[in-house]
N, C-alpha and C positions, 0 to 999 in steps of 0.2 A: 724617619721622624716621629718626634714623640708626643704622641697626645693624651694628657692628665695623666703620665706614669707606663702611658702602654705603646708599646714601638710597631711599627708595622712590617713585617719580615717576610721572605721569600716564598711567594708560591710553589706550594709541594707540587709533585707532578699531579698530573690526573689522567685518568684511562678513561677513553673514550669507548663507545661500543665495542669496537672492533680489538681493545685489547691492550690498543698505545698508547703510551704517557706521553702524556701534552698539558700544557697549562691551564688554566682553568678559562671560564667561558669571561667574558665580561658581566658586572653586577658582582664576582664573586669577591670574599673579603678571607682575609687570616690577620687574627692580632696577635701576638704574643703580650702575654703580661707577666712584667718580670719584678721580680722580689728581690732586691739583694741583701744580701745576707753576708759579712764581710766583705773578700773581694771575690765571692762565686755566689753567680743570681741563677734564682732554679724560674724558669719560663714554661710555661702550659701553652699549649697551642690551642684554640678557639677553632672551629671551622664552621664557618657560616654558610647555610646554602644559598641558594644562588637566589639573587632579587626577585629576577623573575617570577622563580618557582612560588617561593613565601609570599610575593601576591596572589600567587594564584591559587595558595593555599585558604586564604584570609577569602579570597573570594566566594570560592565554593563552598565553604565552612561555613556552616548555620549555627553549630553548639559554638563554636571560635569565641561571638560578642558576650553569649550569656556565661563560660566559661571565665571569661575573660572578668567582666562585673563581677561574680561571684568570689573570685579570687584577688581581686582589689576591696572588698567587701570586706572579706576573712581578715585582709591584712590589716584592715583599718580599725577591727572593731576587738583584736586579739589584745594592742596594748592597753586597751581603754578597759577590756576585762580584766587581763593582771594589774592595770595599776588598781582598780578598784579594789581588787580582792585584796591588796596590798595592805601591809599597816599604815604606808602613810596615804593611800586612799582611804583609810577609813577615820583618819586625823582628820583630813582637808573636808571630808564632809560633816565631820563634829565640828569644826571649825565654821564650815558652812552655817549650821543650821544655827550654832551660836551667833553666828553675827543676824541670820534675819530676825531671832527672838530679839534681838537688842533693836535692830530696825522696828519691829511690831511695837515693842516696848514705846519707842519714841512718839510714834504714831499717834501713839493714845496717850501721852502726856503733851503732845502738842495739839490733840482736839480738846484735849483738857481746856489746854490753857486757852485756844480761842474762844471757847464757849464761857468761858469765864471773862474774858476781856468781852467780849458783845452780849453778853449776859451776867451780868455783876448779880453774885447773890441775893443783894436785899430784894431784887426786882424779878427774878428768873421763878418764871411759869414754866411748867412742862405738860402736854395732855398727851394722853397715850388711851389706849383702847385694849382691852380686853374681850373675850366674849366666850359663852359656856357653847354647846353644841347645838345646834338648832336645824334636826330633819327635815323641818317642813320651810325655812327659811333660806332663803338666800341672797345674802347679804352683797350690796353693790355698792354703793356712794353712802360717805357720811361730810357731812358740811359744817359745818362747827362756827356757831358767831359769840365773841364778845362784846355785851354793848349795844346789840343791834347792827355789828358790821361780822362782814362776813371775814374770819382769819386764815380758814384751810380749809380743803376739799381732795378728799381723796377717794380712788376707783379700787376697789378690789379686786383680785384677781380669782382663779381656783387654789393656785397655792399659798396665797396670801389667808383667803379663806381657812384652810386645811390649817394653816400655824395658827392662827386663830381657836380653831376649832379645837386642838390639840394644848394647849394652855400659854402662845406664844403673848406679845405685848406686843402693837403698832406705835410704834410714838407721833402721835399726831399733828403734836404743835406744840413750839417751842417761843417764847416769846419774852417780854420787860412786863409786868403787870404790876401797878403802883398796888399798896395795899388797900384794904377796904372793901366794900360792896359791890360786888360786879353781877350782870346778870348773864347768865351762859345759856346758848340753847345748841342742842345737836340734831341734825334732821336725817336721818337713813333710808334708804330707799335699797330699794331689792324684790324679792319675786317671794312670795308669798303661797303655798299648793298651785304655782305655777303662774299666780296671779301678780300685775303690779303691786307693789307696795311701797306705801311713805307714813313716815312718821318722827313728830316731832316732838322733844323732850326737852324743856324748858326749867331751870331750878336758879336759884340765887346759891352766889358763896363770898363767902367773907375772908379776905386773902390776909394772911399776917405779915409781919416783917419778916423777912428772908425766902428762901427759896421753898418754893410748893411743888407737891405735884397733884395732877387732877386724874383720877380713872373713871373712865366711862366706859361700866358694864354691861354688855347687849348680854340680854335673858329672854327665857320665856317668860311673859304676861302671868301674872295670877291664875291659878288652872291650867297652864300649858298654854296660858293665851298669846296674845299679837305680840312679838320681840319689842322687847323698849331698853332705853338705857336706868341704870341709875348709878349717882356720882359718888365718887369715894374719893375723900380726899386724905395727901400722903406729904410727911415733912421729907424732904429733899437736903440729898447733903448738900453744904454751904461752897 
């Protein structure tokens, strides 16, 4: 009977411990693989060990599972390493990086479009926080109020405080604000010299028509005194 191009042949003689020839015990198998070439076929005999002995070897061997797993792992990794090192693999990696860049560009454009729809240029107003290094002060929260209404509150953690001290900027609030005069107040809390500290800085701004940026710059007070805010206004892109 042929199974996947392989034929079962006759059992070869088997010699027992006495040296006499005999048939293989139950469970043995011999497969002959034939590959036709013209009218002649070349056949190679494949002798398989007795099934009971094979099961015993697998049961008693502690190294066999690890060796089998390692062999499978190497067999899986070899094609990947070969493909990655090939010109085709390099080309595919370049194409994947190009697609990733395009996706990020599209995401940035979509974010800008959504912002322009929600916050039109004539009324858009953005508030962000910057800070100088304050050795004795640990910033905890900032609360922003516009015309006596709290519009934003943020609690800062260690990495955010470090980013501000390194020259970073944190966008605290973005909204629509009509042109004209407005009352702004920023309340900060934290620990100064290990003691609880809170302070509110209040000021007025005259917002012109068009998008504007308000920078709340946190810095030490006069002569290195208590920390406070200084407002700075900037023009934003349309």
